[in-house]
C-alpha positions as CSV (number, residue, x, y, z in Angstrom):
1,M,-7.2,10.5,-24.0
2,V,-9.1,12.7,-21.9
3,V,-8.1,13.5,-18.3
4,Q,-10.7,15.4,-15.8
5,T,-9.0,16.9,-13.1
6,S,-9.0,19.9,-10.7
7,N,-5.4,20.3,-11.2
8,P,-4.7,20.8,-14.9
9,E,-1.1,22.5,-14.1
10,H,0.1,19.5,-12.1
11,Y,3.7,18.3,-13.2
12,S,2.6,14.6,-13.8
13,L,-0.2,15.9,-16.1
14,R,2.3,18.4,-17.6
15,C,4.7,15.9,-18.1
16,A,2.7,12.9,-19.6
17,A,1.2,15.7,-22.3
18,A,4.8,16.4,-23.2
19,G,6.0,12.7,-23.0
20,D,8.7,14.2,-20.8
21,Y,9.7,11.1,-18.2
22,D,12.9,12.5,-17.4
23,G,10.9,15.8,-16.1
24,F,8.4,13.5,-14.5
25,Y,11.1,11.4,-12.6
26,A,12.9,14.9,-11.5
27,A,9.9,16.1,-10.0
28,E,8.4,13.0,-8.5
29,L,11.8,11.7,-6.7
30,P,12.2,14.5,-3.9
31,A,8.3,13.5,-2.6
32,R,8.9,10.0,-2.6
33,K,12.4,10.4,-0.7
34,A,10.7,12.5,1.8
35,F,7.8,10.1,2.4
36,S,9.6,6.9,1.9
37,F,8.0,5.6,-0.9
38,P,9.6,3.3,-3.8
39,P,12.6,3.6,-4.5
40,F,13.5,4.5,-1.0
41,A,11.4,1.8,0.5
42,E,9.6,-1.3,-0.1
43,L,5.7,-1.8,0.0
44,A,3.9,-4.9,0.5
45,V,-0.1,-4.6,0.6
46,L,-2.0,-7.4,2.3
47,T,-5.7,-7.7,1.4
48,R,-8.5,-9.3,3.2
49,T,-11.5,-10.0,1.3
50,D,-14.9,-10.9,2.5
51,H,-18.6,-11.3,1.7
52,D,-19.3,-9.5,5.2
53,D,-17.8,-6.1,5.3
54,A,-17.6,-6.0,9.2
55,K,-15.5,-9.5,8.8
56,A,-13.1,-8.1,6.4
57,A,-12.6,-5.0,8.6
58,G,-12.1,-7.0,11.9
59,A,-9.5,-9.6,10.2
60,A,-7.6,-6.7,8.8
61,R,-7.5,-4.8,12.2
62,E,-6.5,-8.1,14.0
63,A,-3.9,-8.8,11.3
64,A,-2.5,-5.2,11.8
65,E,-2.2,-5.5,15.4
66,S,-0.7,-8.8,15.3
67,I,2.1,-7.7,12.6
68,A,2.8,-4.7,14.9
69,A,2.9,-6.9,18.1
70,G,5.5,-9.1,16.2
71,F,7.6,-6.2,15.5
72,V,7.8,-5.1,18.9
73,K,8.1,-8.7,20.3
74,E,11.0,-9.6,18.0
75,G,12.9,-6.1,17.9
76,I,12.1,-5.6,14.1
77,E,12.8,-2.0,13.3
78,G,12.2,0.0,10.0
79,I,9.0,-1.2,8.9
80,R,5.6,0.6,9.4
81,V,2.2,-0.9,9.3
82,M,-0.5,1.4,8.0
83,G,-4.0,0.7,8.3
84,P,-6.2,-1.2,8.0
85,A,-8.4,0.9,5.2
86,P,-10.9,0.2,2.8
87,A,-9.2,-0.8,-0.3
88,F,-9.5,1.6,-3.3
89,I,-12.0,-0.4,-4.9
90,H,-13.9,-1.5,-1.6
91,R,-16.3,-3.8,-3.1
92,L,-15.4,-6.0,-5.9
93,R,-17.6,-8.8,-7.4
94,G,-19.7,-8.8,-4.2
95,E,-16.8,-9.1,-1.6
96,Y,-15.6,-6.2,0.5
97,R,-11.8,-5.4,0.7
98,W,-9.8,-4.1,3.2
99,Q,-6.0,-3.5,3.4
100,V,-3.1,-3.5,5.7
101,T,0.4,-1.9,4.1
102,L,3.6,-2.4,5.2
103,K,6.2,0.0,4.2
104,G,9.9,0.0,5.0
105,E,13.3,-1.9,4.5
106,R,13.8,-5.5,4.1
107,L,10.2,-6.4,4.4
108,E,10.8,-10.0,4.2
109,R,12.1,-9.9,7.7
110,A,8.5,-9.6,8.4
111,R,7.0,-12.4,6.2
112,H,6.4,-14.8,8.7
113,L,3.9,-12.4,10.4
114,A,1.6,-12.0,7.8
115,P,-1.9,-13.7,7.9
116,R,-2.3,-16.8,5.8
117,G,-5.3,-18.5,4.7
118,K,-8.6,-18.3,2.4
119,G,-9.5,-14.6,2.0
120,W,-5.8,-12.9,2.0
121,S,-3.9,-11.8,-0.9
122,Y,-0.6,-10.1,-1.2
123,D,0.9,-7.6,-3.7
124,V,4.4,-6.9,-3.0
125,D,6.1,-4.0,-4.4
126,P,2.6,-2.9,-6.0
127,V,2.7,-0.3,-8.9
128,T,2.8,3.1,-7.4
């Protein structure tokens, strides 16, 4: 394998090269705890896909606003709405993708607030 990086001394690369799973785990865990990432929080990524970039972005923005308003209305605490933001691979197979991420505890409390219908997909506990 060849890895191109501007930070060859990063612990993740050093540990990967050495096959040091325990070292990676020990180095990674404090940051994950500090920034509330798994295993210290749950994640769900809601992705809106459309042939029209502006429509995908607008639908994702409306969903984020609706979910946040639902949290306030229902008194749901401990879950953050992040985004919308373009997906890492923004255009895939001719369609544009925008994402809204939910991060927090017991995300099942927000399931009923998630948008439904054509163009939406969900990834609960995505690989991080």
